[in-house]
C-alpha positions as CSV (number, residue, x, y, z in Angstrom):
1,A,-0.2,-0.1,0.0
2,T,0.8,3.6,-1.1
3,R,0.3,7.0,0.6
4,E,1.1,10.2,-0.8
5,H,1.6,13.1,2.0
6,D,3.5,16.6,1.5
7,G,4.6,15.4,-2.0
8,T,6.5,12.1,-0.5
9,T,5.5,9.0,-1.1
10,F,4.9,6.2,1.8
11,Y,4.9,3.1,1.2
12,F,3.6,0.3,3.7
13,C,3.8,-3.3,4.2
14,S,-0.1,-3.9,4.6
15,T,-3.6,-1.9,4.2
16,S,-3.9,-1.7,7.9
17,C,-0.2,0.1,8.3
18,A,-1.4,2.6,5.7
19,E,-4.8,3.0,7.6
20,T,-2.6,3.5,10.7
21,F,-0.6,6.6,8.8
22,D,-4.0,8.1,7.4
23,A,-5.0,8.3,11.2
24,D,-1.7,10.9,11.9
25,P,0.6,10.7,8.7
26,H,2.6,13.6,10.6
27,R,4.5,11.2,13.2
28,Y,5.9,9.9,9.9
29,G,7.7,12.9,9.1
30,H,11.4,13.6,8.4
31,G,11.7,10.3,6.4
32,Q,11.5,8.0,9.3
33,A,11.2,4.4,8.7
34,H,8.1,2.5,9.2
35,T,9.1,-0.1,12.4
36,A,6.3,-0.6,14.5
37,H,4.5,-3.8,12.9
38,H,1.9,-4.5,15.5
39,G,-1.3,-5.7,14.8
40,H,-0.8,-8.1,11.8
């Protein structure tokens, strides 16, 4: 799954992780990796 935010494409391992991003996209700023994979 992918999402666009502020001109950046974010890639996620699952739709669930993308939905977590949708709820708080600013949490993923500054190019930090998506490392939490809880609830898969």
